[in-house]
C-alpha positions, 0 to 999 in steps of 0.5 A: 214829753219823756226821756224815754222818747230819747230811745225813738229817735230824733225829731222826724221833721228835721225842723228847727225848733222855732218852726215847730208848733208852741212856744219855742225852746232853747237852741243848745250846742248839743246834738238834739235827740228829741223834742216833745211837748214840754221837753228837749233832749240834748246828747251829752255825751259819754251815755249822758242826756241833758233834759231841758224842760221848756214852759211849754204847756199841753192840753187834749194832747194840743201843745198850747201857744202861751207859755206858763212862766217858771213851769219848767223850773218847777218840774226840773227842781221838783223832780231833783227834790223828789229823786234826792228823797227817794235814793234809798228807795229806788235808784234812778238815772239823775246825775246833776240838777245844779247849774255849776255841776252841769256847765262843768261837765258841758262847758259849752253851755257857758255861751248860753243865756243861763235862763234857757237851761240853768234850773230847768235842766237835768244831766241824766244817764241814758238808758233804754226805756221801758215800753210801760207807764207805770200808774199807780192810783189811790184815788179814783179819777180821771180815766180810772173812774171813767173805766169803772162807771163803764165796767165796774173795773180798774186795769181790768180788776173787778173793784167793789160796787158802789164807789163814787168819783174821787172816792180813796180807794181800799188800796192802791192799784197798779194800773199800767198803760202803754206809752203812745208815740202820738195821742193818749196812752193806752190802759193795759192789763198786768198780764200785758205788762207780763207779756211785754216785758216778762214776768219777772221784770213786770213784777219788779215794775209793779212793786217799785211803783207801789213803793214810790207811790207810797213814799210820795204819798205818805210825804205829800200827806204830811204837807196837806196835799193828797196824791190821787195818782201819778205815773213812773217811767223806767229804763235799763242800763246795758248790764239790765240794771232797772232805774227810775227815769223822767220826771217824778211826782211832779204836777204834770205827772201826778194828780195833787189835790189839797186836802181842804179841798177833796170830798168823794162824789165830785172833781176836787181842785187840782195843783196843776193845769186845771185852769186851763182845762177848765177854761178850754172845756167852757168854750163852745167852738173849739173841738180839741184840735189844732190849732188851739186858742190864744190862753187869756192872762188870767188863765196864764197867771191861775196855771203859774200859781197853781205850779208855784203852789204845790212846789212851795207846799212839797218843798216848804221852800219858795221857788226863787229860793230853792237850791237844788241838791246834788247827787252823787256824780260818776264821771261816765254812765257805770255801763257806758249805756246808750240808747 
């Protein structure tokens, strides 16, 4: 589902989008590089990719039959909003999020219905992705809570005794994971990151991840939201420059909790697809294997509202009224890099 999957080559089945499981993606007049759970990746030429976010939704690593209306729009425009703010913190791969700018570069999209790509596409520089999920956790939740309950550690580091679920950690922790081609990512230690990408590169990834998390945490906090944890991906241009890539600080890559709903010792409501997870967890006869059950209209509507709420609370603008920002837009990728 991420831009980093572009480095793994085309979809192996060679099937059309409509033949693949889950709601179909757009049929654009560009070479498709990869189809993930949520995103379509297309070769835009000259060292660029077009990253198109669908309304598909997955749970427990299974793509569900019903889309979540406007989810792709939220993921795309929120990434653009964050990357504009992060421009002074870390270099990134985003070139354009504005439909008119993308159309100027890719005039072949003029014959495609705008609903298939506009406001859900990002034109990005193509990089060589690093095979590491750079996770930063500020609260003890999800797999971090599971690891702590089992061994008293997080990412292999010992934590103080007596912490409770969803408790704020004394300091945010860099909790890396591998990039899995199938199934769940696997948590690894920082020492393993050093082994895989080199010590200097690993330390750079950790430092940047902490800086981005701190910026996101403080920005969200000012808007009444806690950033419990999030994950980042990075890629390299041919010259070795490290860029922040893929989606950033979205409800699909982050755990956002409204401040008013947070209490240590339980599971706070999340501004994401929690209504889907809760509904699936309550089903007595689904074993989390395909085929998945059909979502009810009420679950779809509740999930859509969560995505639109986090967008509104963060940006302060209703989704329909939001205009994506402009970015410095080179005519070519500076190093001409290609995965």
